[in-house]
N, C-alpha and C positions, 0 to 999 in steps of 0.2 A: 351307204353307211347308215347305221341305226342312230336314232336320236339319243342324246345324252340321258343317262339315267335308266335306259331300257335294259341294261345288263348285257348288251351285245356290242359295246363299243370296240372298235378295232382301228388301228392305223394301217394295218396290212391290207393289201388288195389281193383279190383272187389271182393266183399265179405267181405271187411273190415268194412262196415257199418252194424250195427245190423239190422235185419229184422224189418219191420214195422208190428205191430200187428193190425189187424182189428177185430172189434166186430160187431155181429148182436145183435140187441136188440128188444124186444117186450115191448111196454109200453101201459098203459091204460090212455086214455085221461079223463078229468073231466066229459065228457058226456058219459062215460063208453065204448066208442068205443076203438078198439085196433089199434095201429100203430106199424109197423115194419120198422126198418131202420138199416143202418150200420154207423159206426163211428170208428175213431181211439181212441177217448176219449169220452166214453158214458156220463159221468157226464157233461162235457162241452156241448155236443150236446143236452142233455136234457134241460140244462139251456138256450140254444139258442131257443129251441122249446118253452119253458115257457115264454120267452119275445117276442115271435112272429117273431123270426129271423130264425126259422127252416123251415121245409117243409110247403108248403102251406096248406096241410091237417090239420096240428096241430095248425095253427093260430086260436086263439080264443077258443081253446079246452083245454088249460092248466089249472092247472098244470098237468104234466104227471107223472105217477108212473111207474117206471121200474119193469116189471114182470119177465123178462128173459134176460140173457146175455150169448152169446156164443162167445168164442174167435176163430178166424180163422187165419191161417198162411198168407193168401194173400187176397188182395182186391177181386180178382176174386172168391175165395172160399166164401168170405162173401156175395158177390152178388148172388152166387148160392143158398146159404142157405136162404138169404132174399127172393129170388124169390120163393123157395119151400114153405116157410112159408106163403107168400102172396097168394099162390094158395089154401090154406086150408080154410075151412069154419070157421065161428066164433067158433062153437062148437069144432072143431078140434084144433083150436088155444088155446082155453081155456084148453083143455085136455093136450096139449103140455106144457103149462105154469104150470099146476099142476104136471106134471111128465116130466121134461126135458129130461129124457132118451129116450123119444119117438122121439126126434130130430135125434138121431143116426139112429134109424130105418127108419125114413123118408128119410134121406140122402142115406141109403143103398138101399132103394126101388127105388130111383130116378136114380141110376147108370145104 
């Protein structure tokens, strides 16, 4: 703990705050294209996309329909999963959406 007056006083200890959960999601845009992103609150993020405040890609392509959501323990893991999904072809993404268990196999193959 820092000394009094240093500007870094805290009564909380490392590990006292609950971990932040991140989610990876795949959504279908109104023009039938697929979009993959990460968020801490998927519903809020989709609402942002739908009003044109989300990613540049989704502007004018709403409303979005969420097809797949996966919870991740860290932002880094969510980014890894997002990247892996974005490397897939459209056909592979559609197969993933139809059978989310494929995502586990995808992540194992990327290790």
